[in-house]
N, C-alpha and C positions, 0 to 999 in steps of 0.2 A: 461403380460408385467411387467418388473422389475420396481419397484418404484425408481426414482432417489433420491439420498440423497445428499444434499448440503454438500460438504466437503471443500469448499473454501470460505473464507471471505476476500475480497480485501478492504483494507483501503487505500485511496488515500488522501494525503494532503501535504502541503508544509513543508519545513524544520521547525522544532521546533513547529509543530502544535499539538503535543501530541499523535501521532499515536503509538509510541513504548509503552508508558504507557498504552494506551487503549488495545493494543495487549496483554500485560502481564496480564491485568485484565481479558480479554476475556478467557485466559487460565484457570483462576480460576473459571469462572462462566458458561462456556459452558460445555455441557455434553461430557464426554470422554476426551481423550488426544489430544491436539492440538499443532502442531509445529508452530513456528513463523519464518518467513523469510521475507526479504525485501531488500531494496536498501542498507542498512548498511551491511547486510550479504554479499551481492554481492561485495560491495566495499572492504570489508575486505579480500575477496578471490582473488581479482584482484592483478596482479603483480604491484609493485610500479610504474613501467614505465607507466602503463595505468591509474593510479590514478591521475597522473599529467604529461601529456606529449602528444607527437604526437600520434594521433589515439585513445587517451583515453579521460578522462574528462578534460575539459577546464574550470576551476573555475576562473572566472574573478574578478578583484578587486571590482566590484560593487555587487558581490554576484550572478550574473547570471552564469548559467552553460551550457556549450556546451558538446555534446557527440560525440566523434570521431567514425569512422567506426569499428575499432578493438574492442573497448569497447562495441559498439552496437552488434557486432557479438557474443561476449561472453555473453552479457546480454540476447540476444535472446536464446542462447543455454541453459543458466541457467534456464530461464523461462520454457523451454520445460522439463528440468530435474525436476523442482518443480512440474509441471503438471504430470509427470510420477510417482512421489511419491504419488500424490493424486489418480491417477488411480490405484495404488497398494494398496490403502486403508488408506493412511494417511489423517488426517484432518489438514488443513493449514490456518493460518491467514497471509496474505501478508501485509506488512507494506511498502507501495510504495509511490513514488513521480513521478507522470507522468509529467516529465519536458516539454513535448510537448503536454500536455493535452490529447485530443482525440487520438492522435497518440500512446500514452502510453497505453491507454485502448485497442486500436485496436490490439497492439502486444500481450497483455495478453489474449484478446478474442481468438486470433489465438492459443496461447499456450494451453489455457484451452478448446479448441473446444470439444464440447460434454459433458463437465462437468457443473454441476449446481453450480453457484457461487452467493454470496450475495455481491453486490457492495455498498460500504459505502464511502461517502465523509466526510472527517474530516476537518471541517472549523475552522479557527482561525483568528480573525481579525489581520491585519498586525502589529498593535502596540503591542498587546499581544505576538505575535510570535517573534517580534524583541526583546522584553524584555526577553523572554525565551532564545533566541539565545545569547544575551549578557551575561546572567547568566551562560550559559553552557560554553562559552569560547572556544568551539572546532569547531566553524563554521566561515566562512568568513562573516564579518558584511555586512548586506544587503541581504543575501541569503533568510532569512525567509520572509522579506518584498517582495522581488522580486517574490517569489513562492506562496504567500498567496492566490492569485486569479488565477494566470496563470495555475496552475496545474489542475484546475477544468474546464477550457475552453473546451466546447464540450463533456464533459464526462457525461455519463448517470449513475445515481445511483438508487438503490433500496431505499436508505435512506441517510440522512445526519445528522451529529451531530456537535454541536458547542462546541469545547473543551475549548473555552475561558469562556463560560457560565457554564460549568459543569466539575466536577472532572473526571479523567479517569475512575473510577469505575462506576460512574453514566452513562457515555457514554457507557461503556461496557454492563451495564444492559439493556440499550435501544437497543443496537445492538443484545444482546442475545434474547430479546423478539421478535425483528423483524426476527431474524434467526429462532426461533421456528415457527413463522407465515409462513415464507418462506417454511420451511420444510413441515408444514401441508398443505400449498397451493399446493406444488409440488405433494404431495401424492394424494390430491383431483383431480388434473388435470390428473393423471395417472390412477385413479380408473375407 
């Protein structure tokens, strides 16, 4: 029987929680070449009409976000495309925001069906996330605070990191160690 190899690390956390910095650090510390994709990659690829408009993202003045049916359809197709790259041999770090918590994980579990993944919760207290959001200046105020806890509701993780307590590289090193344990464990289960 072929030994499964974990080629996907899913980082889930709210806006301004530090996922993108951690993902870049993971590229430096993980063995081999890893691609990073996530919600920002998807948003950049969407037509402008779906980033703000009917059927697309509904970013409300309080920072909460709704997802329309056309955006969801394309998002699901994109997830299947990312999974196809993994099946073709790519290693991928996903930088995600599960706006509907467990529902977001369920959609990725469907796309990644049959693939071994490491699920990581990126936690950041709401005040720290809101401070980062304000410093960035490219988000609707309130988005980070609104998502700090809600994106984790009902989501199962292999591990969690606190990006308010640790720098991105320190978080990445913890994840890399857990990844190595995960891979060794998968090999042991298949032996």
